[in-house]
C-alpha positions in Angstrom: -97.7 1.1 -67.9 -98.9 3.8 -65.6 -95.2 4.5 -64.4 -94.1 5.7 -67.5 -95.1 9.4 -67.4 -93.7 9.2 -64.1 -90.4 7.8 -64.9 -90.3 9.8 -68.0 -91.0 13.4 -65.9 -87.8 12.3 -63.6 -85.6 11.8 -66.3 -86.5 15.4 -67.5 -86.0 16.7 -64.0 -82.8 14.7 -63.6 -81.6 16.1 -66.8 -82.5 19.7 -66.1 -81.3 19.7 -62.2 -78.3 17.6 -62.2 -77.3 16.3 -65.9 -76.6 19.5 -67.4 -75.1 21.0 -64.2 -72.8 17.8 -63.6 -71.6 18.1 -67.4 -71.3 22.2 -67.1 -68.7 21.9 -63.6 -66.8 19.2 -64.7 -65.6 20.8 -68.2 -65.2 24.0 -66.5 -63.1 22.2 -64.0 -60.9 20.3 -66.8 -61.0 22.9 -69.5 -58.0 24.3 -68.9 -55.9 21.8 -67.9 -57.1 20.0 -71.5 -55.7 23.4 -73.4 -52.8 22.9 -71.5 -52.5 19.6 -72.6 -53.5 20.5 -75.9 -50.6 23.4 -75.8 -47.9 21.3 -74.5 -48.7 19.2 -77.8 -48.5 21.6 -80.0 -45.4 23.0 -78.9 -43.9 19.2 -78.8 -44.5 19.5 -82.5 -42.3 22.3 -83.4 -38.7 22.2 -84.0 -37.6 23.4 -80.8 -34.4 22.4 -78.8 -34.9 19.5 -76.4 -34.6 22.1 -73.5 -37.2 24.5 -74.5 -39.6 21.0 -74.4 -38.6 20.0 -71.0 -39.0 23.3 -70.1 -42.5 23.7 -71.5 -43.5 20.4 -70.3 -42.3 21.8 -66.6 -44.2 25.2 -66.8 -47.2 23.6 -68.0 -47.2 21.0 -65.3 -46.9 23.6 -62.2 -49.4 25.8 -63.6 -51.9 22.5 -64.0 -51.2 21.9 -60.1 -51.8 25.3 -59.0 -55.2 25.7 -60.7 -56.2 22.5 -59.0 -54.1 22.5 -55.8 -53.0 26.4 -55.7 -50.4 27.1 -53.1 -50.5 23.2 -51.9 -48.4 22.5 -55.4 -45.5 23.8 -53.6 -45.0 20.0 -52.3 -45.2 18.5 -55.2 -42.3 20.7 -56.5 -40.0 20.1 -53.4 -41.1 16.5 -54.0 -39.5 16.5 -57.4 -36.2 18.9 -56.1 -35.6 16.5 -53.4 -36.2 13.1 -55.6 -33.6 14.5 -58.3 -31.1 15.4 -55.7 -31.1 11.7 -54.3 -30.6 10.2 -57.8 -27.8 12.8 -58.2 -26.0 11.6 -54.6 -26.8 8.0 -55.9 -25.3 8.6 -59.1 -22.2 9.6 -57.4 -21.9 6.2 -55.5 -19.7 3.2 -56.4 -22.1 0.6 -55.8 -24.6 -1.2 -58.0 -28.2 -1.0 -56.6 -28.1 2.5 -55.1 -31.0 4.1 -57.2 -33.3 1.2 -55.5 -32.8 1.9 -52.0 -32.7 5.5 -52.4 -36.2 5.8 -54.3 -37.6 3.4 -52.3 -37.2 6.2 -49.1 -39.8 8.2 -51.2 -42.5 5.3 -52.1 -45.2 8.0 -53.4 -42.9 9.4 -56.2 -43.5 6.5 -58.9 -41.9 8.3 -61.9 -38.7 8.9 -59.5 -38.7 5.1 -58.4 -39.5 4.3 -62.1 -36.7 6.2 -63.1 -34.2 4.5 -60.3 -35.1 1.2 -61.7 -34.2 2.2 -65.4 -30.8 3.8 -64.1 -29.6 0.7 -62.2 -30.3 -1.6 -64.8 -29.1 0.3 -67.6 -32.5 1.1 -69.5 -31.2 4.9 -69.3 -27.8 5.6 -69.9 -27.4 8.5 -68.4 -28.8 10.9 -65.1 -31.3 13.3 -66.8 -30.7 17.0 -66.4 -32.8 18.8 -64.1 -35.1 19.8 -67.3 -35.4 16.8 -68.1 -36.3 15.3 -64.8 -38.6 17.8 -64.1 -39.8 17.8 -67.3 -41.0 14.3 -66.4 -42.1 14.3 -63.3 -44.6 17.9 -64.2 -45.5 16.3 -67.6 -49.5 18.0 -67.9 -50.5 15.3 -69.2 -50.2 12.9 -66.2 -49.2 15.8 -63.2 -52.9 15.8 -62.1 -55.0 12.6 -62.7 -51.9 10.4 -63.8 -51.2 7.5 -65.0 -47.6 6.5 -64.3 -46.0 6.5 -67.2 -42.3 5.8 -68.0 -39.6 7.9 -68.8 -39.1 6.7 -71.7 -42.7 7.2 -72.5 -42.2 11.1 -71.7 -39.4 11.0 -74.2 -41.3 9.6 -77.5 -44.1 12.3 -76.4 -41.7 15.4 -76.4 -40.6 13.4 -79.9 -44.4 14.3 -80.7 -45.7 12.0 -83.7 -47.8 13.6 -86.4 -51.2 15.0 -85.2 -54.1 12.8 -87.2 -57.7 12.7 -86.8 -57.8 9.3 -85.4 -55.4 10.3 -82.2 -58.0 13.8 -82.1 -61.2 11.1 -81.9 -59.2 9.0 -79.5 -59.0 11.8 -77.0 -62.8 13.3 -77.9 -64.2 9.9 -77.2 -62.1 9.0 -73.9 -63.2 12.9 -72.7 -66.9 11.8 -73.8 -66.6 8.2 -71.7 -65.4 9.9 -68.5 -68.5 12.3 -68.9 -71.0 9.8 -69.0 -69.4 8.3 -66.0 -69.2 11.4 -64.1 -73.0 12.0 -65.1 -73.9 8.1 -64.1 -71.5 8.1 -60.6 -73.3 12.4 -59.7 -76.7 12.0 -61.3 -78.0 8.2 -62.4 -76.9 5.7 -59.4 -77.8 8.1 -56.5 -81.4 8.8 -57.9 -82.5 6.5 -60.5 -81.8 3.1 -58.5 -84.5 3.7 -55.6 -86.9 4.8 -58.2 -85.9 1.7 -60.5 -85.7 -0.8 -57.7 -88.0 -0.2 -55.3 -86.4 -1.3 -51.4 -88.8 -2.2 -48.8 -88.0 -2.8 -45.0 -84.6 -4.8 -44.4 -83.1 -4.4 -47.7 -82.8 -0.4 -47.8 -79.4 -0.8 -46.2 -78.4 -3.5 -48.7 -79.7 -1.4 -51.1 -77.9 1.5 -50.3 -74.7 0.0 -50.1 -75.4 -1.5 -53.7 -76.3 2.5 -54.9 -73.1 3.8 -52.9 -71.0 0.8 -54.9 -72.0 1.9 -58.3 -71.4 5.7 -57.6 -67.9 4.9 -56.3 -67.3 2.7 -59.0 -68.3 5.1 -61.6 -66.1 8.0 -60.1 -63.6 5.7 -60.7 -64.3 5.3 -64.0 -64.4 8.9 -64.7 -61.1 9.4 -63.4 -59.6 6.7 -65.6 -61.0 7.9 -68.4 -59.8 11.3 -68.1 -57.1 10.6 -67.2 -56.5 8.4 -70.3 -57.7 11.4 -72.2 -55.4 13.9 -71.1 -52.5 11.5 -71.5 -53.4 11.2 -75.0 -54.0 14.8 -76.0 -50.8 16.1 -74.3 -49.1 13.2 -76.6 -48.2 10.5 -74.7 -49.8 6.7 -74.5 -48.8 6.2 -78.0 -47.8 2.4 -78.7 -47.2 0.9 -81.8 -48.6 -2.7 -80.9 -51.4 -1.1 -79.6 -54.1 2.2 -80.5 -51.2 3.0 -83.3 -52.1 7.0 -81.8 -49.9 9.9 -84.0 
């Protein structure tokens, strides 16, 4: 019972010195990205030509890359251009299978690889235009934190189903989960575990590894939930069989 006030003081201290600052910095980092995803979704809802929607996707994705990586974002843009050039060259081959062999040379470009597979097996009927391809590769909902989506999923996103409260609540719930995981990873795992689980002697090293593992896992959960929130907010991730987001 004597430890009660001490633990309460620790919680209050962490809330003031770590948790609030972590949440503020986390939201500042992803706030503009969230706004870009919402802007992209709202543009997709308008009756714009497909070309205009692809350009919006490409522009917002490029700006999101610049916000996080500044001038180094150009390497992603160059990679996208090179991937499209390979697809164009492969499309002129008369042999079956050139898309697969060409895409393997760029393992890091998962979207280009998946599109190469789809083109090779006929799931995508024809080679996308440069605007379509770059809009897909630079789609703002997935360009920074992922996850990978198929070209078919991107086309569904730009068709933009009706916005609903359930969709917005799902996005906010994923965002809330990501912030909770960020707080656990940054504040709770490193500081509270030693307080609630005292270590002595040779157990210090083992417990330190456990604390690091918990922090590492929750940082991964943070990225996973955040990427899910961004993907849904920008209009992707719809599934008729699963979540029925609209």
